[in-house]
Backbone of each chain as nested JSON, in Angstrom:
{
  "chains": [
    {"id": "A", "residues": [
      {"number": 1, "name": "MET", "atoms": {"N": [-147.296, 50.437, -93.078], "CA": [-147.998, 49.353, -92.421], "C": [-147.409, 49.132, -91.025]}},
      {"number": 2, "name": "LYS", "atoms": {"N": [-148.269, 48.695, -90.069], "CA": [-147.779, 48.466, -88.699], "C": [-147.28, 47.025, -88.502]}},
      {"number": 3, "name": "TYR", "atoms": {"N": [-146.202, 46.887, -87.728], "CA": [-145.656, 45.563, -87.426], "C": [-145.436, 45.424, -85.925]}},
      {"number": 4, "name": "HIS", "atoms": {"N": [-145.717, 44.218, -85.389], "CA": [-145.37, 43.917, -84.006], "C": [-143.966, 43.307, -84.017]}},
      {"number": 5, "name": "ALA", "atoms": {"N": [-143.1, 43.84, -83.176], "CA": [-141.73, 43.301, -83.08], "C": [-141.544, 42.721, -81.687]}},
      {"number": 6, "name": "GLN", "atoms": {"N": [-140.852, 41.587, -81.635], "CA": [-140.476, 40.991, -80.337], "C": [-138.993, 40.702, -80.378]}},
      {"number": 7, "name": "VAL", "atoms": {"N": [-138.262, 41.255, -79.394], "CA": [-136.806, 41.048, -79.319], "C": [-136.529, 40.222, -78.064]}},
      {"number": 8, "name": "GLU", "atoms": {"N": [-135.885, 39.078, -78.266], "CA": [-135.53, 38.204, -77.142], "C": [-134.036, 38.372, -76.864]}},
      {"number": 9, "name": "ILE", "atoms": {"N": [-133.724, 38.867, -75.681], "CA": [-132.333, 39.209, -75.346], "C": [-131.82, 38.26, -74.267]}},
      {"number": 10, "name": "SER", "atoms": {"N": [-130.74, 37.549, -74.578], "CA": [-130.171, 36.637, -73.568], "C": [-128.654, 36.827, -73.532]}},
      {"number": 11, "name": "LEU", "atoms": {"N": [-128.074, 36.425, -72.404], "CA": [-126.617, 36.538, -72.293], "C": [-125.955, 35.458, -73.141]}},
      {"number": 12, "name": "LYS", "atoms": {"N": [-124.824, 35.764, -73.718], "CA": [-124.09, 34.76, -74.508], "C": [-123.633, 33.635, -73.58]}},
      {"number": 13, "name": "LYS", "atoms": {"N": [-123.479, 32.441, -74.155], "CA": [-123.02, 31.272, -73.384], "C": [-121.693, 31.622, -72.695]}},
      {"number": 14, "name": "GLY", "atoms": {"N": [-121.587, 31.196, -71.437], "CA": [-120.319, 31.422, -70.738], "C": [-120.303, 32.718, -69.954]}},
      {"number": 15, "name": "MET", "atoms": {"N": [-121.245, 33.63, -70.295], "CA": [-121.3, 34.907, -69.555], "C": [-121.903, 34.649, -68.174]}},
      {"number": 16, "name": "LEU", "atoms": {"N": [-121.35, 35.276, -67.17], "CA": [-121.891, 35.187, -65.81], "C": [-123.242, 35.902, -65.769]}},
      {"number": 17, "name": "ASN", "atoms": {"N": [-124.225, 35.267, -65.125], "CA": [-125.545, 35.892, -65.031], "C": [-125.872, 36.095, -63.547]}},
      {"number": 18, "name": "PRO", "atoms": {"N": [-125.466, 37.238, -62.967], "CA": [-125.665, 37.454, -61.53], "C": [-127.13, 37.363, -61.115]}},
      {"number": 19, "name": "GLU", "atoms": {"N": [-128.032, 37.841, -62.001], "CA": [-129.46, 37.8, -61.653], "C": [-129.899, 36.341, -61.491]}},
      {"number": 20, "name": "ALA", "atoms": {"N": [-129.474, 35.507, -62.442], "CA": [-129.892, 34.098, -62.399], "C": [-129.28, 33.391, -61.185]}},
      {"number": 21, "name": "SER", "atoms": {"N": [-128.015, 33.673, -60.879], "CA": [-127.416, 32.986, -59.722], "C": [-128.047, 33.465, -58.413]}},
      {"number": 22, "name": "THR", "atoms": {"N": [-128.46, 34.732, -58.384], "CA": [-129.146, 35.231, -57.177], "C": [-130.487, 34.523, -57.01]}},
      {"number": 23, "name": "ILE", "atoms": {"N": [-131.206, 34.369, -58.118], "CA": [-132.508, 33.676, -58.067], "C": [-132.293, 32.244, -57.574]}},
      {"number": 24, "name": "GLN", "atoms": {"N": [-131.263, 31.571, -58.127], "CA": [-131.023, 30.176, -57.751], "C": [-130.699, 30.049, -56.267]}},
      {"number": 25, "name": "ARG", "atoms": {"N": [-129.869, 30.981, -55.764], "CA": [-129.512, 30.936, -54.324], "C": [-130.734, 31.23, -53.457]}},
      {"number": 26, "name": "ALA", "atoms": {"N": [-131.541, 32.202, -53.889], "CA": [-132.73, 32.559, -53.092], "C": [-133.719, 31.392, -53.055]}},
      {"number": 27, "name": "LEU", "atoms": {"N": [-133.871, 30.707, -54.181], "CA": [-134.767, 29.534, -54.209], "C": [-134.23, 28.459, -53.271]}},
      {"number": 28, "name": "ALA", "atoms": {"N": [-132.903, 28.303, -53.236], "CA": [-132.306, 27.291, -52.345], "C": [-132.588, 27.645, -50.883]}},
      {"number": 29, "name": "LEU", "atoms": {"N": [-132.574, 28.918, -50.557], "CA": [-132.874, 29.344, -49.174], "C": [-134.316, 28.99, -48.799]}},
      {"number": 30, "name": "LEU", "atoms": {"N": [-135.173, 28.891, -49.822], "CA": [-136.578, 28.518, -49.569], "C": [-136.767, 27.012, -49.755]}},
      {"number": 31, "name": "ASP", "atoms": {"N": [-135.607, 26.275, -49.824], "CA": [-135.639, 24.808, -49.951], "C": [-136.112, 24.303, -51.313]}},
      {"number": 32, "name": "TYR", "atoms": {"N": [-135.932, 25.122, -52.347], "CA": [-136.228, 24.638, -53.707], "C": [-134.879, 24.471, -54.419]}},
      {"number": 33, "name": "GLN", "atoms": {"N": [-134.526, 23.222, -54.696], "CA": [-133.229, 22.968, -55.361], "C": [-133.457, 22.998, -56.868]}},
      {"number": 34, "name": "VAL", "atoms": {"N": [-132.876, 24.022, -57.52], "CA": [-132.959, 24.105, -58.982], "C": [-131.544, 24.274, -59.515]}},
      {"number": 35, "name": "GLU", "atoms": {"N": [-131.363, 24.018, -60.819], "CA": [-130.033, 24.207, -61.417], "C": [-130.187, 24.811, -62.816]}},
      {"number": 36, "name": "ASP", "atoms": {"N": [-129.034, 25.242, -63.372], "CA": [-128.992, 25.841, -64.717], "C": [-129.975, 27.0, -64.864]}},
      {"number": 37, "name": "THR", "atoms": {"N": [-130.05, 27.856, -63.843], "CA": [-130.984, 28.997, -63.927], "C": [-130.474, 30.002, -64.95]}},
      {"number": 38, "name": "ALA", "atoms": {"N": [-131.381, 30.496, -65.779], "CA": [-131.021, 31.524, -66.775], "C": [-132.176, 32.507, -66.878]}},
      {"number": 39, "name": "THR", "atoms": {"N": [-131.875, 33.725, -67.281], "CA": [-132.936, 34.718, -67.47], "C": [-132.864, 35.245, -68.896]}},
      {"number": 40, "name": "ILE", "atoms": {"N": [-134.025, 35.558, -69.44], "CA": [-134.122, 36.112, -70.794], "C": [-135.066, 37.307, -70.694]}},
      {"number": 41, "name": "GLU", "atoms": {"N": [-134.712, 38.389, -71.405], "CA": [-135.625, 39.529, -71.423], "C": [-136.263, 39.635, -72.801]}},
      {"number": 42, "name": "ILE", "atoms": {"N": [-137.558, 39.913, -72.803], "CA": [-138.267, 40.109, -74.067], "C": [-138.788, 41.553, -74.093]}},
      {"number": 43, "name": "VAL", "atoms": {"N": [-138.494, 42.25, -75.196], "CA": [-139.023, 43.6, -75.392], "C": [-139.96, 43.534, -76.593]}},
      {"number": 44, "name": "LYS", "atoms": {"N": [-141.184, 44.013, -76.405], "CA": [-142.171, 43.98, -77.495], "C": [-142.625, 45.416, -77.791]}},
      {"number": 45, "name": "PHE", "atoms": {"N": [-142.85, 45.69, -79.077], "CA": [-143.393, 47.019, -79.427], "C": [-143.966, 46.962, -80.841]}},
      {"number": 46, "name": "THR", "atoms": {"N": [-144.629, 48.061, -81.217], "CA": [-145.23, 48.163, -82.543], "C": [-144.519, 49.289, -83.287]}},
      {"number": 47, "name": "LEU", "atoms": {"N": [-144.228, 49.054, -84.563], "CA": [-143.587, 50.106, -85.364], "C": [-144.191, 50.145, -86.753]}},
      {"number": 48, "name": "GLU", "atoms": {"N": [-144.029, 51.315, -87.385], "CA": [-144.526, 51.545, -88.756], "C": [-143.365, 51.258, -89.708]}},
      {"number": 49, "name": "ALA", "atoms": {"N": [-143.636, 50.486, -90.783], "CA": [-142.575, 50.249, -91.782], "C": [-143.226, 49.874, -93.105]}},
      {"number": 50, "name": "GLU", "atoms": {"N": [-142.454, 50.022, -94.2], "CA": [-143.009, 49.72, -95.535], "C": [-143.278, 48.23, -95.697]}},
      {"number": 51, "name": "ASN", "atoms": {"N": [-142.322, 47.421, -95.19], "CA": [-142.484, 45.966, -95.342], "C": [-141.719, 45.255, -94.216]}},
      {"number": 52, "name": "PRO", "atoms": {"N": [-141.888, 43.942, -94.093], "CA": [-141.259, 43.242, -92.963], "C": [-139.731, 43.367, -92.948]}},
      {"number": 53, "name": "ASP", "atoms": {"N": [-139.117, 43.391, -94.137], "CA": [-137.651, 43.479, -94.173], "C": [-137.157, 44.822, -93.637]}},
      {"number": 54, "name": "VAL", "atoms": {"N": [-137.862, 45.884, -94.031], "CA": [-137.487, 47.225, -93.532], "C": [-137.697, 47.257, -92.016]}},
      {"number": 55, "name": "ALA", "atoms": {"N": [-138.791, 46.657, -91.563], "CA": [-139.08, 46.638, -90.114], "C": [-137.965, 45.882, -89.386]}},
      {"number": 56, "name": "ARG", "atoms": {"N": [-137.581, 44.716, -89.942], "CA": [-136.536, 43.912, -89.281], "C": [-135.204, 44.678, -89.24]}},
      {"number": 57, "name": "GLU", "atoms": {"N": [-134.883, 45.342, -90.343], "CA": [-133.622, 46.091, -90.408], "C": [-133.595, 47.203, -89.355]}},
      {"number": 58, "name": "GLU", "atoms": {"N": [-134.763, 47.847, -89.179], "CA": [-134.828, 48.937, -88.197], "C": [-134.663, 48.375, -86.767]}},
      {"number": 59, "name": "VAL", "atoms": {"N": [-135.289, 47.214, -86.529], "CA": [-135.206, 46.622, -85.182], "C": [-133.777, 46.14, -84.907]}},
      {"number": 60, "name": "VAL", "atoms": {"N": [-133.086, 45.637, -85.952], "CA": [-131.672, 45.253, -85.773], "C": [-130.872, 46.481, -85.328]}},
      {"number": 61, "name": "GLN", "atoms": {"N": [-131.107, 47.608, -85.967], "CA": [-130.397, 48.839, -85.575], "C": [-130.709, 49.216, -84.118]}},
      {"number": 62, "name": "MET", "atoms": {"N": [-131.996, 49.091, -83.735], "CA": [-132.382, 49.419, -82.353], "C": [-131.627, 48.515, -81.375]}},
      {"number": 63, "name": "CYS", "atoms": {"N": [-131.479, 47.235, -81.759], "CA": [-130.762, 46.285, -80.89], "C": [-129.296, 46.691, -80.764]}},
      {"number": 64, "name": "GLU", "atoms": {"N": [-128.691, 46.983, -81.901], "CA": [-127.261, 47.281, -81.905], "C": [-126.963, 48.612, -81.195]}},
      {"number": 65, "name": "ARG", "atoms": {"N": [-127.927, 49.572, -81.279], "CA": [-127.652, 50.91, -80.727], "C": [-128.148, 51.085, -79.299]}},
      {"number": 66, "name": "LEU", "atoms": {"N": [-129.192, 50.289, -78.922], "CA": [-129.779, 50.59, -77.595], "C": [-130.135, 49.346, -76.778]}},
      {"number": 67, "name": "LEU", "atoms": {"N": [-130.899, 48.436, -77.384], "CA": [-131.524, 47.385, -76.584], "C": [-130.523, 46.346, -76.075]}},
      {"number": 68, "name": "CYS", "atoms": {"N": [-129.463, 46.076, -76.842], "CA": [-128.544, 45.007, -76.451], "C": [-127.103, 45.517, -76.424]}},
      {"number": 69, "name": "ASN", "atoms": {"N": [-126.278, 44.79, -75.711], "CA": [-124.834, 45.024, -75.785], "C": [-124.258, 43.85, -76.586]}},
      {"number": 70, "name": "PRO", "atoms": {"N": [-123.924, 44.091, -77.864], "CA": [-123.505, 42.987, -78.74], "C": [-122.319, 42.186, -78.203]}},
      {"number": 71, "name": "VAL", "atoms": {"N": [-121.586, 42.752, -77.245], "CA": [-120.424, 42.026, -76.703], "C": [-120.901, 40.879, -75.81]}},
      {"number": 72, "name": "ILE", "atoms": {"N": [-121.95, 41.1, -75.033], "CA": [-122.364, 40.083, -74.054], "C": [-123.733, 39.473, -74.353]}},
      {"number": 73, "name": "HIS", "atoms": {"N": [-124.511, 40.109, -75.241], "CA": [-125.874, 39.612, -75.484], "C": [-126.025, 38.949, -76.841]}},
      {"number": 74, "name": "ASP", "atoms": {"N": [-126.866, 37.941, -76.891], "CA": [-127.413, 37.421, -78.144], "C": [-128.837, 37.956, -78.222]}},
      {"number": 75, "name": "TYR", "atoms": {"N": [-129.327, 38.196, -79.439], "CA": [-130.732, 38.616, -79.546], "C": [-131.386, 37.94, -80.743]}},
      {"number": 76, "name": "GLN", "atoms": {"N": [-132.694, 37.713, -80.581], "CA": [-133.486, 37.14, -81.669], "C": [-134.682, 38.057, -81.894]}},
      {"number": 77, "name": "ILE", "atoms": {"N": [-134.97, 38.285, -83.173], "CA": [-136.052, 39.22, -83.528], "C": [-137.179, 38.469, -84.229]}},
      {"number": 78, "name": "GLN", "atoms": {"N": [-138.402, 38.736, -83.78], "CA": [-139.573, 38.224, -84.501], "C": [-140.402, 39.422, -84.96]}},
      {"number": 79, "name": "ILE", "atoms": {"N": [-140.813, 39.374, -86.23], "CA": [-141.619, 40.469, -86.795], "C": [-142.931, 39.885, -87.303]}},
      {"number": 80, "name": "GLU", "atoms": {"N": [-144.033, 40.546, -86.977], "CA": [-145.362, 40.076, -87.394], "C": [-146.182, 41.267, -87.86]}},
      {"number": 81, "name": "ALA", "atoms": {"N": [-146.922, 41.105, -88.913], "CA": [-147.799, 42.203, -89.347], "C": [-148.844, 42.402, -88.263]}},
      {"number": 82, "name": "ALA", "atoms": {"N": [-149.091, 43.651, -87.932], "CA": [-150.123, 43.953, -86.927], "C": [-151.464, 43.863, -87.633]}},
      {"number": 83, "name": "GLY", "atoms": {"N": [-152.362, 43.003, -87.184], "CA": [-153.654, 42.805, -87.835], "C": [-154.578, 43.968, -87.542]}},
      {"number": 84, "name": "ASP", "atoms": {"N": [-154.567, 45.022, -88.329], "CA": [-155.429, 46.179, -88.028], "C": [-156.881, 45.855, -88.35]}}
    ]},
    {"id": "B", "residues": [
      {"number": 1, "name": "MET", "atoms": {"N": [-137.112, 12.47, -61.552], "CA": [-136.881, 12.786, -62.939], "C": [-136.633, 14.303, -63.058]}},
      {"number": 2, "name": "LYS", "atoms": {"N": [-135.812, 14.724, -64.047], "CA": [-135.503, 16.148, -64.217], "C": [-136.481, 16.819, -65.184]}},
      {"number": 3, "name": "TYR", "atoms": {"N": [-136.871, 18.046, -64.846], "CA": [-137.766, 18.817, -65.714], "C": [-137.173, 20.203, -65.974]}},
      {"number": 4, "name": "HIS", "atoms": {"N": [-137.36, 20.698, -67.223], "CA": [-137.015, 22.082, -67.535], "C": [-138.262, 22.927, -67.278]}},
      {"number": 5, "name": "ALA", "atoms": {"N": [-138.083, 23.994, -66.516], "CA": [-139.21, 24.893, -66.25], "C": [-138.904, 26.244, -66.871]}},
      {"number": 6, "name": "GLN", "atoms": {"N": [-139.935, 26.855, -67.442], "CA": [-139.81, 28.224, -67.969], "C": [-140.955, 29.039, -67.398]}},
      {"number": 7, "name": "VAL", "atoms": {"N": [-140.619, 30.15, -66.727], "CA": [-141.631, 31.028, -66.133], "C": [-141.591, 32.353, -66.882]}},
      {"number": 8, "name": "GLU", "atoms": {"N": [-142.741, 32.733, -67.45], "CA": [-142.825, 33.986, -68.197], "C": [-143.567, 34.996, -67.309]}},
      {"number": 9, "name": "ILE", "atoms": {"N": [-142.875, 36.065, -66.93], "CA": [-143.417, 37.027, -65.963], "C": [-143.683, 38.349, -66.665]}},
      {"number": 10, "name": "SER", "atoms": {"N": [-144.928, 38.811, -66.621], "CA": [-145.256, 40.104, -67.248], "C": [-146.12, 40.91, -66.288]}},
      {"number": 11, "name": "LEU", "atoms": {"N": [-146.128, 42.227, -66.501], "CA": [-146.948, 43.079, -65.653], "C": [-148.415, 42.915, -66.06]}},
      {"number": 12, "name": "LYS", "atoms": {"N": [-149.304, 42.988, -65.078], "CA": [-150.738, 42.91, -65.376], "C": [-151.144, 44.108, -66.227]}},
      {"number": 13, "name": "LYS", "atoms": {"N": [-152.193, 43.926, -67.025], "CA": [-152.721, 45.012, -67.883], "C": [-153.012, 46.225, -67.008]}},
      {"number": 14, "name": "GLY", "atoms": {"N": [-152.661, 47.388, -67.509], "CA": [-152.988, 48.608, -66.779], "C": [-151.879, 49.034, -65.827]}},
      {"number": 15, "name": "MET", "atoms": {"N": [-150.942, 48.093, -65.527], "CA": [-149.834, 48.457, -64.642], "C": [-148.833, 49.321, -65.433]}},
      {"number": 16, "name": "LEU", "atoms": {"N": [-148.318, 50.348, -64.779], "CA": [-147.294, 51.199, -65.398], "C": [-146.009, 50.394, -65.529]}},
      {"number": 17, "name": "ASN", "atoms": {"N": [-145.364, 50.498, -66.692], "CA": [-144.12, 49.76, -66.907], "C": [-143.0, 50.781, -67.166]}},
      {"number": 18, "name": "PRO", "atoms": {"N": [-142.342, 51.267, -66.112], "CA": [-141.322, 52.306, -66.284], "C": [-140.197, 51.878, -67.225]}},
      {"number": 19, "name": "GLU", "atoms": {"N": [-139.833, 50.597, -67.155], "CA": [-138.744, 50.12, -68.015], "C": [-139.143, 50.268, -69.486]}},
      {"number": 20, "name": "ALA", "atoms": {"N": [-140.376, 49.852, -69.789], "CA": [-140.841, 49.918, -71.173], "C": [-140.953, 51.366, -71.645]}},
      {"number": 21, "name": "SER", "atoms": {"N": [-141.467, 52.237, -70.781], "CA": [-141.615, 53.64, -71.239], "C": [-140.236, 54.299, -71.401]}},
      {"number": 22, "name": "THR", "atoms": {"N": [-139.284, 53.894, -70.581], "CA": [-137.923, 54.435, -70.744], "C": [-137.325, 53.971, -72.071]}},
      {"number": 23, "name": "ILE", "atoms": {"N": [-137.541, 52.694, -72.402], "CA": [-137.037, 52.159, -73.677], "C": [-137.68, 52.93, -74.836]}},
      {"number": 24, "name": "GLN", "atoms": {"N": [-139.008, 53.148, -74.752], "CA": [-139.728, 53.826, -75.844], "C": [-139.196, 55.236, -76.026]}},
      {"number": 25, "name": "ARG", "atoms": {"N": [-138.971, 55.927, -74.903], "CA": [-138.465, 57.322, -74.993], "C": [-137.035, 57.331, -75.552]}},
      {"number": 26, "name": "ALA", "atoms": {"N": [-136.215, 56.39, -75.119], "CA": [-134.823, 56.343, -75.593], "C": [-134.788, 56.05, -77.093]}},
      {"number": 27, "name": "LEU", "atoms": {"N": [-135.659, 55.145, -77.536], "CA": [-135.722, 54.846, -78.98], "C": [-136.143, 56.095, -79.754]}},
      {"number": 28, "name": "ALA", "atoms": {"N": [-137.077, 56.864, -79.189], "CA": [-137.533, 58.103, -79.864], "C": [-136.374, 59.093, -79.977]}},
      {"number": 29, "name": "LEU", "atoms": {"N": [-135.531, 59.149, -78.97], "CA": [-134.359, 60.054, -79.023], "C": [-133.403, 59.646, -80.146]}},
      {"number": 30, "name": "LEU", "atoms": {"N": [-133.451, 58.352, -80.505], "CA": [-132.596, 57.874, -81.609], "C": [-133.379, 57.871, -82.92]}},
      {"number": 31, "name": "ASP", "atoms": {"N": [-134.566, 58.579, -82.913], "CA": [-135.417, 58.713, -84.111], "C": [-136.094, 57.411, -84.538]}},
      {"number": 32, "name": "TYR", "atoms": {"N": [-136.329, 56.52, -83.576], "CA": [-137.131, 55.323, -83.898], "C": [-138.474, 55.48, -83.192]}},
      {"number": 33, "name": "GLN", "atoms": {"N": [-139.527, 55.664, -83.989], "CA": [-140.854, 55.846, -83.387], "C": [-141.504, 54.467, -83.214]}},
      {"number": 34, "name": "VAL", "atoms": {"N": [-141.684, 54.058, -81.954], "CA": [-142.369, 52.794, -81.667], "C": [-143.483, 53.084, -80.671]}},
      {"number": 35, "name": "GLU", "atoms": {"N": [-144.429, 52.138, -80.553], "CA": [-145.517, 52.326, -79.577], "C": [-145.842, 50.993, -78.908]}},
      {"number": 36, "name": "ASP", "atoms": {"N": [-146.658, 51.078, -77.857], "CA": [-147.087, 49.891, -77.098], "C": [-145.906, 49.048, -76.634]}},
      {"number": 37, "name": "THR", "atoms": {"N": [-144.846, 49.697, -76.149], "CA": [-143.671, 48.935, -75.69], "C": [-144.005, 48.187, -74.4]}},
      {"number": 38, "name": "ALA", "atoms": {"N": [-143.599, 46.933, -74.35], "CA": [-143.816, 46.126, -73.134], "C": [-142.583, 45.255, -72.924]}},
      {"number": 39, "name": "THR", "atoms": {"N": [-142.35, 44.87, -71.683], "CA": [-141.218, 43.976, -71.393], "C": [-141.743, 42.744, -70.666]}},
      {"number": 40, "name": "ILE", "atoms": {"N": [-141.117, 41.614, -70.927], "CA": [-141.472, 40.349, -70.283], "C": [-140.162, 39.727, -69.808]}},
      {"number": 41, "name": "GLU", "atoms": {"N": [-140.188, 39.159, -68.603], "CA": [-138.993, 38.451, -68.146], "C": [-139.257, 36.953, -68.158]}},
      {"number": 42, "name": "ILE", "atoms": {"N": [-138.261, 36.209, -68.62], "CA": [-138.373, 34.74, -68.613], "C": [-137.278, 34.205, -67.689]}},
      {"number": 43, "name": "VAL", "atoms": {"N": [-137.67, 33.342, -66.777], "CA": [-136.707, 32.654, -65.906], "C": [-136.785, 31.166, -66.242]}},
      {"number": 44, "name": "LYS", "atoms": {"N": [-135.629, 30.58, -66.535], "CA": [-135.583, 29.157, -66.898], "C": [-134.676, 28.419, -65.905]}},
      {"number": 45, "name": "PHE", "atoms": {"N": [-135.056, 27.205, -65.563], "CA": [-134.192, 26.388, -64.694], "C": [-134.597, 24.915, -64.804]}},
      {"number": 46, "name": "THR", "atoms": {"N": [-133.778, 24.071, -64.192], "CA": [-134.045, 22.628, -64.187], "C": [-134.303, 22.206, -62.757]}},
      {"number": 47, "name": "LEU", "atoms": {"N": [-135.287, 21.348, -62.558], "CA": [-135.574, 20.857, -61.202], "C": [-135.907, 19.379, -61.254]}},
      {"number": 48, "name": "GLU", "atoms": {"N": [-135.734, 18.737, -60.094], "CA": [-136.019, 17.304, -59.922], "C": [-137.438, 17.181, -59.376]}},
      {"number": 49, "name": "ALA", "atoms": {"N": [-138.249, 16.288, -59.957], "CA": [-139.607, 16.069, -59.42], "C": [-140.087, 14.689, -59.842]}},
      {"number": 50, "name": "GLU", "atoms": {"N": [-141.099, 14.182, -59.122], "CA": [-141.611, 12.83, -59.429], "C": [-142.316, 12.793, -60.771]}},
      {"number": 51, "name": "ASN", "atoms": {"N": [-143.116, 13.866, -61.027], "CA": [-143.868, 13.901, -62.286], "C": [-144.146, 15.366, -62.654]}},
      {"number": 52, "name": "PRO", "atoms": {"N": [-144.678, 15.601, -63.863], "CA": [-144.853, 16.997, -64.295], "C": [-145.775, 17.811, -63.38]}},
      {"number": 53, "name": "ASP", "atoms": {"N": [-146.808, 17.159, -62.823], "CA": [-147.741, 17.901, -61.963], "C": [-147.049, 18.373, -60.683]}},
      {"number": 54, "name": "VAL", "atoms": {"N": [-146.217, 17.487, -60.116], "CA": [-145.48, 17.871, -58.9], "C": [-144.507, 19.006, -59.249]}},
      {"number": 55, "name": "ALA", "atoms": {"N": [-143.871, 18.895, -60.4], "CA": [-142.926, 19.941, -60.835], "C": [-143.67, 21.267, -60.98]}},
      {"number": 56, "name": "ARG", "atoms": {"N": [-144.825, 21.214, -61.645], "CA": [-145.6, 22.458, -61.87], "C": [-146.015, 23.076, -60.534]}},
      {"number": 57, "name": "GLU", "atoms": {"N": [-146.486, 22.226, -59.61], "CA": [-146.95, 22.712, -58.307], "C": [-145.802, 23.408, -57.566]}},
      {"number": 58, "name": "GLU", "atoms": {"N": [-144.593, 22.815, -57.685], "CA": [-143.447, 23.408, -56.993], "C": [-143.089, 24.77, -57.624]}},
      {"number": 59, "name": "VAL", "atoms": {"N": [-143.163, 24.84, -58.959], "CA": [-142.826, 26.092, -59.64], "C": [-143.869, 27.163, -59.323]}},
      {"number": 60, "name": "VAL", "atoms": {"N": [-145.146, 26.766, -59.183], "CA": [-146.179, 27.736, -58.783], "C": [-145.812, 28.324, -57.419]}},
      {"number": 61, "name": "GLN", "atoms": {"N": [-145.398, 27.463, -56.489], "CA": [-144.996, 27.971, -55.163], "C": [-143.809, 28.935, -55.28]}},
      {"number": 62, "name": "MET", "atoms": {"N": [-142.817, 28.575, -56.131], "CA": [-141.663, 29.463, -56.33], "C": [-142.122, 30.824, -56.844]}},
      {"number": 63, "name": "CYS", "atoms": {"N": [-143.097, 30.818, -57.748], "CA": [-143.6, 32.086, -58.303], "C": [-144.272, 32.9, -57.197]}},
      {"number": 64, "name": "GLU", "atoms": {"N": [-145.144, 32.235, -56.43], "CA": [-145.915, 32.945, -55.411], "C": [-144.998, 33.457, -54.279]}},
      {"number": 65, "name": "ARG", "atoms": {"N": [-143.917, 32.734, -54.0], "CA": [-143.081, 33.09, -52.842], "C": [-141.892, 33.96, -53.214]}},
      {"number": 66, "name": "LEU", "atoms": {"N": [-141.427, 33.859, -54.491], "CA": [-140.186, 34.595, -54.798], "C": [-140.182, 35.286, -56.163]}},
      {"number": 67, "name": "LEU", "atoms": {"N": [-140.485, 34.533, -57.217], "CA": [-140.217, 35.047, -58.56], "C": [-141.151, 36.184, -58.976]}},
      {"number": 68, "name": "CYS", "atoms": {"N": [-142.412, 36.154, -58.496], "CA": [-143.371, 37.155, -58.953], "C": [-144.015, 37.861, -57.754]}},
      {"number": 69, "name": "ASN", "atoms": {"N": [-144.574, 39.016, -58.043], "CA": [-145.427, 39.697, -57.063], "C": [-146.853, 39.543, -57.589]}},
      {"number": 70, "name": "PRO", "atoms": {"N": [-147.619, 38.62, -56.979], "CA": [-148.958, 38.312, -57.524], "C": [-149.877, 39.534, -57.653]}},
      {"number": 71, "name": "VAL", "atoms": {"N": [-149.541, 40.627, -56.952], "CA": [-150.406, 41.808, -57.026], "C": [-150.235, 42.492, -58.386]}},
      {"number": 72, "name": "ILE", "atoms": {"N": [-149.005, 42.535, -58.906], "CA": [-148.771, 43.302, -60.142], "C": [-148.349, 42.423, -61.324]}},
      {"number": 73, "name": "HIS", "atoms": {"N": [-147.995, 41.167, -61.05], "CA": [-147.508, 40.317, -62.143], "C": [-148.485, 39.219, -62.531]}},
      {"number": 74, "name": "ASP", "atoms": {"N": [-148.493, 38.907, -63.813], "CA": [-149.087, 37.663, -64.309], "C": [-147.911, 36.742, -64.609]}},
      {"number": 75, "name": "TYR", "atoms": {"N": [-148.118, 35.434, -64.483], "CA": [-147.027, 34.521, -64.864], "C": [-147.601, 33.288, -65.556]}},
      {"number": 76, "name": "GLN", "atoms": {"N": [-146.779, 32.767, -66.476], "CA": [-147.158, 31.537, -67.174], "C": [-146.01, 30.554, -67.024]}},
      {"number": 77, "name": "ILE", "atoms": {"N": [-146.367, 29.302, -66.756], "CA": [-145.344, 28.271, -66.49], "C": [-145.392, 27.214, -67.587]}},
      {"number": 78, "name": "GLN", "atoms": {"N": [-144.205, 26.877, -68.105], "CA": [-144.106, 25.745, -69.04], "C": [-143.165, 24.717, -68.408]}},
      {"number": 79, "name": "ILE", "atoms": {"N": [-143.592, 23.463, -68.432], "CA": [-142.795, 22.379, -67.855], "C": [-142.514, 21.362, -68.966]}},
      {"number": 80, "name": "GLU", "atoms": {"N": [-141.275, 20.92, -69.053], "CA": [-140.892, 19.947, -70.084], "C": [-139.954, 18.914, -69.464]}},
      {"number": 81, "name": "ALA", "atoms": {"N": [-140.134, 17.674, -69.819], "CA": [-139.204, 16.659, -69.305], "C": [-137.822, 16.955, -69.883]}},
      {"number": 82, "name": "ALA", "atoms": {"N": [-136.813, 16.887, -69.034], "CA": [-135.448, 17.119, -69.51], "C": [-134.987, 15.839, -70.188]}},
      {"number": 83, "name": "GLY", "atoms": {"N": [-134.62, 15.905, -71.445], "CA": [-134.225, 14.72, -72.222], "C": [-132.86, 14.245, -71.795]}},
      {"number": 84, "name": "ASP", "atoms": {"N": [-132.727, 13.501, -70.703], "CA": [-131.385, 13.054, -70.269], "C": [-130.885, 11.951, -71.168]}}
    ]}
  ]
}
């Protein structure tokens, strides 16, 4: 069966986020004062699996091996049956 | 008053997404077959504004001037009162 997976990848609390600080500084140069800027990346894809648990387990492996760096990233996984 | 803003930035339909195709190919090298890979970036920050409409209008300007490229990106904005 096909499943849609969504992985939300964010930096762990306390980690420096150069992309976010660059965005905040650039916005300030354009006279927009913002604070607490953070960035999150979402990766979405479709995969074949027997059931949602098998799909989730496979996506956890993908996160640990490729999509995230467990030392600096937190990740959240959402799995949904693909409505064929 | 303070507002939390969340901007969800994705490529328009039909646009090539090199990051997503690289992720899909890398996953295949690790024997994970996935399809329809897509990436979305979320930028979150806090800003001061008189009311939600003014906050939204300011964030739209930030998107048009800095955060997004209107030619290739779609963006969605969520505004929430910051619970001080």
